[in-house]
Steps between C-alpha positions, in 0.01 A plus 500: 500500500788734570638444151182637341517808721860556390408459132207741534723757670757473219233539231358803679850650512541444125168668423673840520749394232330387175815345354556294812137390506522392136822309563344330803192401301716358220709305750187365668350396166824324404506315833136397458562377145803301614301339780214408265732347242686304767181352641377418150824318423473302823136406443542383139663163449729504192501120466235353273219325680406143433192496282353334202697440183290756315590769754870429455477505122305825507765663719773370270328640193477843666878501554579410138636783290482338156155396377456139404495400135147363509431548129822522296298513175310814604497786248799730531738242642794410278561133433855364513641382169690177463795484264385383160657344197724746321425527132807469286566777253539335162 
């Protein structure tokens, strides 16, 4: 309880100085943001949870960067050419 009284007294002292009040507010906001991010990191479990096979495949497909070649014959996709027989120049 005494800590809150000390903090309130310091804020009241900074009220006369706008730059100090702004710096104190920015410092308080940064401390609050740090505390929120730390608790969020502790609450979330980074390891994948055991679930169904479909859940795992769905998560894997979200992480993929290159789309799958589902339809290689789709319009606009070039087809690879195999080496052919060279015609002799007569």
